[in-house]
Structure formats: C-alpha cells, structure tokens
Residue, then its C-alpha position, 0 to 999 in steps of 0.5 A: m566786837s565779835l563772838r567766836k563760837f566753838p564747835e558743838n560738844f567742845l569740851w571745856g575743863a580744868a586740870t590738876a595733878a594728884y601730888q599738887i592737890e591731894g595731900a594725905w601723902d601717907e594716909d590709907g596705905k599710900g606708898e611714898s612717891i619720889w616727890d614725897r622723898f624729894t620735898h622732904r629733903q632740905h633745899t629742894i623746894l622754895n620756902g621748904d614747902t611740901g605737898d604733904v597737905a597741899c589742897d587737902h583734896y583727898h579729904r575735900m573731894p566732894e566739895d571740889v566736885a561740887l565747885i567744878k559743877e558750879l563753874r559749869l565745867n563739862s570735863y575735869r582732868f585729874s591724875i591718879s597717884w601710882p603709889r596710892i594704888i600700888p604702894q610699892g609700885r608693883g605687887d599688892v594693890n591698895e584697895k583704899g586708894l582705888d576706892f578714892y578714885d572710884r568715888l571721884a569718878d562717880k561724883l563727877l559723873e553724877a554731876g554731869i562732868a566727864p572724867s579725864a584721867t592721867l596715869n602718870h603726872w610724875d609721882l613715881p613710887q619711891a620703891i620703883q626709883d629705888a629699883g632704878g627708876w625710869p632708867n630701868r627698862d623694867s619700869a615700862d612693864w611695871f607701869a603697864e601692870y599699874a595701868r591694867v589695875v586702874f583700867r579694870r577698876l575705872g574703865d567702865r566710867v572713865a572714857m578719856w585716859s592719858t598715859h603720861n603728862e609731859p614726859w620731857v619734864l620728868a626726863f629732863l628736869g628730874y634726871a638731867y638737871g636735878i631740879f625736880a624729883p628724883g633730883i638726878a643730874d645725868y643726861s644719859q639717864a634722862y634720854q634713857t628715861a625718855h625712851h622708857l616713858l615712851l615704851a611704857h606709854g606704848k605698853a599701857v596703850q596695848a593693855f588698854r586695848a587688851e582690856g577692851g577699853s571703849g574710851e579714848i587713850g592718848i598722851v600729854l606732851s609739853f610744847g614751846h614755840y621756838l624761834p631762832a634769835s637771828d637768821s645766823s646758821a648757828d642760831r637756826a641750828a640751835a633752835q632746831r636742836v631745842y625743837e628736836n630735843n623738847s618736842a620731836l623727841f616725843l612726837q616723832p617716835l609716837f607718830k613716825g616710829s623714829y627718833p630725830e636723827m640730827l639730835f641723836d648724832w648731836i647727843g652721841s653717847h647719851a642716846p638711849k639703848i633701844q631694843e628691837g621692836d621698841m619703836e613698834i610698841i611706842r607707835q601704838p595708834v592713839n585716839f588723841l594728843g594732849v597739848n600743854y602750851y605756856t611759852t614762846e622763846t627765842i633761841s641763841f647759840a651759846q658756846w657755854g650753853g650746856l649740852l645743846k649749846h643754847v640760851s633761851q629768852p621768853v618772848s611776849a606778844p606786844g602789850w604783854g609783860r611776863t607772868e609771876m614765873g617770869w614766862g612770856v605771854n604769846p598766844a600766837g605761839l599756841l597757834a604755831v604749835l598746833l599748826d606744826i603738829k597738824e602739818n608734820f605729824g598726821s593731824p591728830k585729834i587734839y585736846i589742849t590739856e594745859n594752859g594758864c598763868a601764875l599772876k600776883d593775885t591780890p585778894d580783897a577783904s572777902g578773899f575775892v581776886a579780881d584777876w582780869g589779867r588772867v581773863n585777858y590771858l585766857r581770852d587771847h589763848f582761846m582765840a588762838a585755839h579758835d584760829a587753829i580750828q578755823q585753819g583745820v586743826d582738830v581741836r576738841g577741847y581746852y583744859v585750863w591750868s589749873l582748877m585751883d591754886n596748888f603746890e607748884w612743884a619746886h616753886g612751892c606754894a607761892p605761884r598761883f595758877g588757879l581759877v579758884r583761890v585756895d586760902c593756905e591757912t583755912q583751905e577755903r575755896i573762893p572762885k576768882q573773876s577768871a572762874l566766873w568769866y570762864s563759866e560764862v564762856i562755857a555757857g555760851n560755848a563762845v569767846q567775846e573778842 
C-alpha cells in the first residue's frame, strides 16, 4: 500500500447546479427557465419529477455551507441561475436573486471555502427561448450582458468563473435529440447552438477582462474516452467522428481557432453559420479548462446509427460493473482524456470539475449509507488524476459530482450521485461513507492506494 500525495494547494471540492438543488423556482422574482417549462410538461421526466423544490437549497443554504465546511472541502463549485438574476433574460435585474448569491459567496468565504461559480448550467430563461433560444445569435450578447451584471456584483469575492457547463449536452440533448430542455430535435439548431454557446463564452470572457476581473475564468466541457470497437476502417472513422463531434467541436475552436474540418464535411448543411471575426472572439485566452469525465465507450460503425452512423457501448475496467445510470466505470479513460488535452491542445491548466457515480444507495435505520462502491470509484479516479499529474498534465483541483443527492435532469430524483444523502421527504442531509472518506483524503491531500 502506498500514499499518493497531491501537489500543495490542490483544490478538493464538490459541485452542484442551480436547477438541480435550489428549488424556489418561482420565488423572490425569479423568472421561468427552460427547465421549469420542460419539467412541467407531461412525459418529459421520469416519474413526473420536477426541480420545483429539489434540495430546497435556496432556503437551506447556510446549513449546506456549514456541511461543506464540516466535510473539509476547500472549494465549492455551484452555478448561478440566469432567470433568478434577470427574470426575462435581458433588461431588469432582480436584486433579490443577486442577494442570494451574495450571501452564498459571503458564507463560503467566512467558512474558508473558495467559491467557483458557473454562469450557465443549462437553465436558460424561458423568455430567451421564446425569442429563439441559443440558435438566435443575439443570445450571445444577452449572455454577455448577464455575465457583466454578475461580475460587477460578485467579482470582488468569487475568484474562479466558468462560462458554460457542458455545452455539448445543452446543444445536443436539448436541441438535437429533444430529451433535455428545451426539447427540440433539429441538428441544424444544435450545431448553431454549439457555435453561439462558444461565441457567448468568448464575449463573456471579454466582459470579464473589461470589468477588470482579477480571478480566473474558463469553460467546463464534457469528455468521454472513445475507442474504435475494432481495427476496421469503418469503426475507426466512426470513433473519430464521435470524438470530433463531442470533444474537438469545442476544444478546437477554443484553443486553435477552427472547427474540425472532417466533421463539418460530414454534417454538411447542418454546419453552423459563422460570421467574420467569430473565431477570434471564441479563442479568447482562458485561465483554465474544466474537465467533466464519466465514461469510456467503444464506437462501432452502424448504417442506421443516426447522423454520425455509429453505436456506442460503455466499457468498464476489469472488476468493475456498471453504475445505476448504466454507465461503465473506467478510470484509465480519465487519464487518456487528460493526456489528449495536454498533447493536442496546448497543455492548459485543468480542474476536474465533475466526476462521480450514481449507485443503488441503501440507507440503514439511521439514514446512513455505507457506499463503499463510491469510495472505490473515487479512489481509482483520483489515482488516474495523480497519474496524469505525474505525466505532466497541469491538474490543479478535483470536484466530485455531487455534493448531495439532487434532481438528475430527465432521470428525475431517483439517481443518487451525492456524497451526502438527501431524504426527499424531510430534506435531512446525512453524509455518506464516501463523504467521510473524502474528508480524510482532503485532510491529508493524499489517496491511499
């Protein structure tokens, strides 16, 4: 048994998203979001669940910050709800919404916890969607104005900012497949959304610099590790298409100022409309890249496999099964993703901004969950991150998904990713075994193999 020590000042945290935990969906002047509208429609969410109450974090924020401190987390990644700040997406600012995040930032700093704020974790104001949503080019400017409002209010206390969380999910699950809000199934809108999200990112970074932001700003992308199912040219080409569509579609414009040429040849008329100067705006220098990693998949060519003509299968490392979401468990995939970014995209500073698993948590009579499977999952992924650091990847921190059990989007409230169990009936918070173990990792800044 050996001890894996992490670099000094390594950030250990946990992450959440506003819609998944806050609740209070129509309180204190908050506007309607696309997720409010989507979850209130029939047959969009498993079991008819909504985020109307979620974890009631809006009312329980002080106790949640106290819990974060108790678990020894030295950073907390949360998202800010655009419709809570600007109810119609543009125009009048809701002071009560800003006040909430004011209090959150203050409470975190009082507890010695570094705030890490994400401006967009998918909950677009419904009024913006009514005006065309992300496929409308004006959305990039409206987002930049919202970002400006937040920077001016919180910039003196929040030192780490992310513009978007997982733009691929918003673009494709929301606008191509129709299974996430706003529930549109149109590939052309999806690719235009991807471009406008990147444009909005660039404009928000420009706004941050113009406001004299002294902290760090970056973007959080979702990554899988994609392996061809065989050595056939068809499978290898399909795997390359998936990689370009899911990863390089965002990495390449951000770090190289261009889109993947082979992918755009493949999607043809679905390619987004790009105006002169867009790529320069998108390629604004950033301070870090956020990496969200969950799965490794094999990719096979499939004649009837949609636009990219592929099917994927989750791959688990030996000895691992699948999570409650049906996802494979493959820590080596995280190392592969980190090395790819280092070798091909300029070796940026990286924070692992999400990683975790949903398991079949079974509480005992007191509500405690002995989730040793989650402990083992996190240990092996932490060691993969340590391996990456040893191989020269500039990883500065790790945020577990998620701080607490919450509303898991279209899957409803059933999947439990949390370090902390939330009783859906009473809202009681009970740290799981994984939370106690993680607290010891943080205390020692090390993982025991």
